[in-house]
N, C-alpha and C positions, 0 to 999 in steps of 0.2 A: 417640820424642817429636818432635812438629813444633812449630816456633816461627815467629812472624811476623817480618818484617824490622823491625829496630830493637828487638825484644823482648829483654830480658835473661833468660836461662834460669835456672831454679832447680830443683835436683834434689830438694828437699823443700819441699812447701807450707808456708808460714810458720805456718799454723794447726796444723801437726803437728810443729813444731820442738821438738826436745828435745836436751839435751846428750849423753845416752847413746844415740846412734844405734843401735849394735848391739843393745843390750838392748831398745830400743823396737821396732825392726822385727821382731826375733825374737819378742818378746811379741805383736805384732800378728799375726804368722803363726800363732802357737800358738792365738790366739783364733779366727782364721779356720778353722783346721784343726778345732777343736772344733765350730764352727757348721756347717761343711759336711759333715764326715765323721761326727760323733757325733750332732748334732742334725738333720742332713739338711735344713738351710734353704738356700734359694736367696738370692743377694745382691739383695735388692729392698727397697723401703721399704713402710711401711704404706699401705693395708691388705693388700698382697700378701704381705708377709713381715715377720717380726720380726727378721730377721738384722742389720740395721743398728742397731736399738735394742739388741739383745743384744750386739753388738760393743762399743758404747759402755759398756754396763753392766759388761761384763767388763774393759774397759780401766781403768775406775775402780777396780775391785777389785784388778787386777793392779798398778797404780801409784798408790796413794792419795796419795803425796807429790807426784806430778806433777799429778794431777787433783784438787787440793785444793779448787777452786771449781767447782761444776757447777750453777749456779742453774737453768737450763732443765730439767735432769734432776730436780732437787728439786721444781720447780714441777709437773712432770708427775706425779711420785709423789703430790703433794697432790691433783691433779685425779683421779687414779685412785682415791684413797681415797673420793672422793665418787661414784664410779661403780663400784660393787662388781662388777656383772656383767662389765663390760669388764675390770676389774682381774683377775678370775678367769680370763677368757679369755686374757689376756696371760700370767698365771702358768702356766697349763696349756698354753699355745701352741695354743689352739683357734682356728686360722685360719679354719676353716669358719664358726664363730660370728661372728668379727670381720668377715669379708667379707660375711656375710649381714646384719649389723646396722650396718655402718659408716656407712650413710646417716643414721642417727640420731645419730651422734657425729662429724660432720664437723669441728667445731672441735677436738675431742680428737685426731682422727687427724692434723690439721695440726700439732698441738703436738708430736707425735713427731719431726717433721722439724726444727723450729727449734731449733738448738743441741744436737741429739742425733744424729739420722740424718745431717744435713749434715756434722757433725764427723766422724762415722764414715767418711764418704766422703772427707773431706779427709785424714784420717790414713792411710787405706789407699791413697790415690792415690800415696803415696810408694813403696809396694810395686810398684805398676804401673810407675812410672817406672824402677825398677831391675830390672824383669823378674822379680820374685819372684811376681807374680800377673798374670793377664790383666785386661782391662777389667772383666770380670764377677767379679773377685776370686777366680777359681779359681786355686788355688796351682799354679805352674808346676813343672816338674821341678827347676829351680834352687832354687825356694822349698822344695820337698820335701827337697832336699839340705841346705839350711840348717837344716831341722828335724831331720834325721837325719844328722849328720856322719860316722857310722860307714860310710856308703856312699861317702864322698868318697875318690877315688883320685887322688893327686897324680902329675903327670908328672915326668920327671927334673929339669926346670928348677925346678918348684915345690918339689921335695924339697930343692933347694939353699938355698932361702930359709928363714931361721929365723923363720917366722911360722906361726900356727895355722890350723886348718881353716876357721874363720869368715873370717879374713883372706883365705885363698885364694879362697873363694866370692866375696867382694866384689871382689877383684883381677880375677878372670875376668869378672865382670859389667861392671866399669868399663872394662876393656880393650875390651869389645864395644859399650859404650854409644855410640850415635850420636844426634846432634840433627839433624833434617831440616828443610829448608825446607817451606813450605806445600804444595809440589807433591810432596814425598816423593822428590825427585831428588838435590839436593845435600845433603851431610852434613858434620858437624863432630864430632870426638871429643875432648871436653875432657880426659879422663884421659890419652890418648896425647899431647896437647899438653903436659900437666903433666910427664909423664915426659921428653919430649924437651927441654923447657926446663931441667929440673934436670940432665939429662945435659950440656947445652951450657954452662949457667951455674954449675953446682955448688950455688950458694946464691943465693937471692933474698929480698928483703924480702917480708913478707906482702902489703903493698899492691901491689908489682910483680907478685907471683905471682897474686893475685886478679884484677887487671886483665888480665893476659895470658890467663888461663884463662877468666874469666867475661865478659870484654869481647868475645871473638870469637864468631862464629856461622856457620851455613852460608852466610850472605850475604857473609862476609869474603873478602878477597883473600889467598890462601895461596900466591901464585906465588913469593914470596921469604921464606917463613916462617922460614928459618934466620937470615937477617940481621935480620928483625923481632925475633926472640927475643934475639939477641945484643946488639942495640942498644937494646932497650926500656928506658925509664926511667919512673918513676912519673908518671902523668898523661898519658902519650903517647896513651892509648886515645881521649881526647877531642880530641886536637889536630887531627884531620882531620874531625871531625864537623860536618856542615852543619846549621845551625839556621834554621828558618823563622821570620822575624820577623812577628808579627801586624801588620796595617795600622795599628791604633790605637796601637801601640807605636812605629811608624816615624815619629817626630816629634822635633824638637829641644826642644819645649815640655814642661813638667812635665805628666804625665797626671793625669786625675782619679782620685779614690779608687776609684770604681766600676770604671774601666778597669784600674787596678792590681790590685784584688782579683780581677777576672776572669782575670787572667793570671799571678798569683803565688799559687799554692796551696800549702798545707801539709797533707799527707795526715793528719797526726796532731793538729794543733792550730790552731784559729782564732786563738789568742793569738799563734802564730808569725807569722801574716800581719800582725797589728797591729805587731809589731816590725819586720817587713820594711818596712811603710809608713812608719814613723818614720825608719828608716835611709835610705830612698829620698829622703824630703824633706830630710833633713840633707845628703845629697849634692848635691841641687839648690840648697840654701841656700848651700853653699860655691861651687858653680859660678856662681851668679848674683851672689854677693858674697864673693869670696875675701878672707879676713881671719883674723887670729889667733883672733878670737871664734868664727867658723864652723868653723874647724879644731878648736878645743877642744871645741865641742859635738859634732861628728861623732866625734872620737876617744874622747871620754868615753862616748858612747852605745855605740860599738863595744866598748870595754873592758868595759862592764857586760853586754854580750850577745855576747861574743866567740865562744863555742862555737856558738851557733845561727847567727850571721851567717856564720862561716867555713864551716859546713856548707852553708848555703843559697847562698852567693855566692862562696866561696873555693876551690872544688874541693878541699876538705880542707886547704888551706894558709891561713896568716894573710893576710887582705885587706890589713891595715896592719901593718907590721913594727916600728913604734916600740915601745920599751919603755914599759910602763905609766907614764903621767905625762909622758913626753917629748912636746914639742910643737915641730915644725919650723916654719920660716918658710913663707910662702906660696910663695916661690921654690923652696925645698927640696921642699915638698909637691908642687907641680906637676911638678917634674923627676922625683921618685921615682915618681909615679903618673900619668905622662904618658899611658899607654894608656887609663886610665880617663877622663881629662878632655879629651884633645885632639880627640876625635871626637864622635860622637853618644852621649851618656851613656845614653839610654834603650836603645839597641841593645846597648851594652857590658854594661849590667847584666842585660838579659834573656838575653843569650848566657851570661854567667857563671852565672846562675840555672839555665838549662837544662842546661849542662854539669855543674854541681854535682849536679843531680838524677840525671843518668846515672851519675856516679861513686858517688853515695850508694846507688843501687840495686844497682850492681855489688858494692859492699862488703857490702850487706845480704844479698844472695843468696849471696855467696861464703862467708858464715859457715856455711851448711848444706853447701855444697860441700866446705868444709874438713873438716867432721865426717865426711862420707862418705868422702872420700879417706883420712882417718886410719884408717878401718876396714880398709884394705888392709894396714896394718902396714908399708908400705914408704916412706911419705912422712912426714917429721918436721916438726912445727911447734913451734918453741921460741924464746922470747925475741924474737918479732917477725920471725923468719927461717924460711925453708922450705928443706929439702934432702932428698935421698934418704937413708933411714935406713941402708941398707947400700950406700953408693955404689959401692964397688969391685966388689962382687958384682953389683949391678944393671947396671953398665956392661958386665959380661961376659954377663949374661942378655939384656938388652934392646939389640939392635943399633940404633944411631942411625938408620940409613937406613931400616930396616924400620918403626921407630916413626914416623919422619917421614912415610912414605908412608901411614900409617894415620890421620893427623891429619884429613885432609879429602879429599873426592872426590865423584864422581857415580856413582849406581847404574848408569846406562846404560853407563858406561865399564867396569864390572866384569862386565857380562853377556857 
């Protein structure tokens, strides 16, 4: 898998996210096995093949509790009801007829892709990332092993671990998994970093663990990775991040609403930007007129929108730490939040927004990384902490120095 500089990696596309990772991916492999080996379909979209449509259809049947809503699929079924000849060709998998007549049903052919075939590609892309299939969705030898665990042969070290065959397959794949830079030269192995960190630290908070693993990339500096792991504390991942300040933000004056909305985006909600805008103006109201009244308005608004504002501007922490209802004097307020108000407020707020966005993305993608790591059976996530499930045994099996040397490197140096 190749990633761009500054990109936060994700081991499962969010459109294919499910809690039951093992069941989901094995189910997807089973469907692909049927499509390729039983129905003899090649992995392509309409009108070349029905494979991606068939994958989605079977995924719904396999996990109706997961795919409870499938509006585009239902809408397509209604359209097919009005086009009996096309529906019959789909049902009988008559690709010759479909390809011969597809020019007459161009809008119908496009309907297959939107919300059906595109989702099939998303869900199966997770199999590609983990090496269970290739880009063409042909099942790899490892994928075949996951489908038929009777063929699994554990080595002596694997036999020592009290985990099952599925866990072993995931453990092998994740130990080999590398993320490459765009040139395919430098690489980073997140699972090896995870094992190394848990051997060195024994126990980490989930946030520290996710930031350590998810925040690094092939572009990171690994020259002193041992000290980095030992000294890491929550939030450190963004401490050295350089933020480019847009020219229109680089001013001491209050920016216009247009400029603000152009630079402060919320991926999920326009209403979120409305809250950001009010918060921003209340900060400037206090800066321009420090008083008990402007403090009260600012803190009252913060208290009413605490979760959203902390996520957007607080890097996961409370922006203001007063207890609800407590109101400091202007002297106390200025002293406590000196960093916010002593310099350029626009630059400070934009930096906090940008760094919070990075941390939020790290934690969002680490959710799926956590689910896949758990599939190995050797990493335990419990009550907000992470540790090796069989620490003493793992310490004997995984030699720290060997694991450390597998965390990062360059392909040219291995040749």
